[in-house]
C-alpha positions in Angstrom: 17.3 -9.6 85.0 14.4 -7.2 84.7 15.1 -6.6 81.0 15.3 -10.4 80.4 12.0 -10.9 82.3 10.3 -8.1 80.3 11.6 -9.8 77.1 10.2 -13.1 78.1 6.8 -11.6 79.1 6.1 -10.0 75.7 2.8 -11.1 74.4 3.9 -12.2 71.0 6.9 -14.2 72.3 4.6 -16.3 74.6 2.0 -16.8 71.9 4.8 -18.0 69.5 6.3 -20.2 72.1 3.0 -21.9 72.9 2.3 -22.3 69.2 5.7 -23.9 68.7 5.2 -26.3 71.6 1.8 -27.3 70.3 3.2 -27.8 66.8 6.0 -30.0 68.1 3.5 -32.1 70.2 1.2 -32.4 67.2 4.2 -33.4 65.0 4.9 -36.3 67.4 1.3 -37.4 67.1 1.4 -37.3 63.3 4.7 -39.2 63.3 3.3 -41.9 65.5 0.3 -42.2 63.2 2.4 -42.6 60.1 4.9 -44.9 61.8 2.4 -47.1 63.5 -0.5 -47.2 61.1 0.3 -45.9 57.6 3.7 -47.5 57.2 2.6 -51.0 58.1 -0.4 -50.7 55.8 1.8 -49.7 53.0 4.2 -52.5 53.8 1.3 -55.0 54.0 0.0 -53.8 50.6 3.5 -54.5 49.2 3.5 -58.0 50.7 6.1 -57.4 53.3 6.8 -59.7 56.2 7.3 -59.1 59.9 5.2 -58.3 63.0 5.8 -56.8 66.4 4.1 -57.4 69.7 1.6 -55.0 71.2 -2.0 -53.9 70.9 -3.0 -54.0 67.2 -3.6 -56.4 64.5 -1.7 -58.1 61.7 -2.4 -57.5 58.0 -0.4 -59.5 55.5 2.3 -60.0 58.0 2.5 -56.3 59.0 1.6 -55.3 62.5 -0.6 -52.2 62.9 0.4 -50.9 66.3 -2.8 -49.4 67.6 -1.3 -49.3 71.1 1.5 -47.0 70.0 -0.9 -44.6 68.4 -3.2 -44.5 71.5 -0.1 -43.8 73.6 0.8 -40.9 71.3 -2.8 -39.5 71.7 -2.6 -39.8 75.5 0.8 -38.2 75.4 -0.5 -35.3 73.3 -3.5 -34.7 75.6 -1.3 -34.8 78.8 1.3 -32.6 77.2 -1.3 -30.0 76.1 -2.8 -30.0 79.6 0.6 -29.3 81.1 1.3 -26.5 78.6 -2.1 -25.0 79.4 -1.8 -25.1 83.2 2.0 -24.3 83.4 2.3 -21.6 80.7 -1.1 -20.3 79.5 -3.0 -19.9 82.8 -0.2 -18.2 84.7 0.6 -15.9 81.7 -3.0 -15.0 81.3 -3.2 -14.1 85.0 0.0 -12.1 84.8 -1.3 -10.2 81.8 -4.7 -9.6 83.4 -2.9 -7.9 86.3 -1.2 -5.7 83.8 -4.6 -4.8 82.3 -4.3 -6.8 79.0 -6.5 -9.7 78.0 -4.8 -12.6 76.2 -6.1 -16.0 75.2 -9.6 -14.7 75.8 -12.8 -15.1 73.8 -12.8 -13.4 70.4 -14.3 -9.9 70.1 -17.9 -9.6 69.1 -18.6 -9.2 65.4 -21.5 -8.4 63.1 -22.6 -9.8 59.8 -22.8 -7.8 56.6 -26.3 -7.9 55.2 -25.0 -7.8 51.6 -22.1 -10.3 51.4 -22.8 -12.1 54.7 -19.2 -11.7 55.9 -19.4 -12.4 59.6 -16.0 -11.0 60.7 -16.8 -7.3 61.0 -16.1 -5.4 64.2 -19.2 -4.2 66.0 -18.5 -0.5 65.5 -17.9 -0.8 61.7 -19.8 1.5 59.5 -19.0 -0.2 56.1 -18.2 -3.8 55.2 -14.5 -4.2 54.6 -15.2 -6.9 51.9 -17.9 -5.4 49.8 -18.0 -1.8 50.9 -21.7 -1.7 51.6 -23.0 0.5 54.5 -23.8 -1.5 57.7 -27.0 -0.8 59.6 -26.7 0.0 63.2 -29.3 -2.6 64.0 -27.1 -5.4 62.8 -27.2 -8.1 65.5 -24.0 -9.3 67.1 -23.1 -13.0 66.5 
């Protein structure tokens, strides 16, 4: 069981799992948008007939189901809150006890005075994009 627990607590595995869950929830939101709004608009443009009950409006006999889309948005927000409080917060606390920071703020960066790239680490001596030397007085973003 200890080996299985260590496997599950690998940083990359948790990040991938959270990303996958967010992608699935976002996929549901997109599907609802297309099923409830885009498809009826396309059918209405083609002169289709039929309407369904619920919050929305009818265009050319096609019902735009605004209520279904609002439900999907609410579902998405609730689902993301659950993922955050059930997975991300406990995992972040666990990794903090181990001395590793995950899901934290990004590291400080500096801006190259030549090419204006703003993703350079604070201790960089040369710009990775244009190769120009960086002044030590470069201000952190």
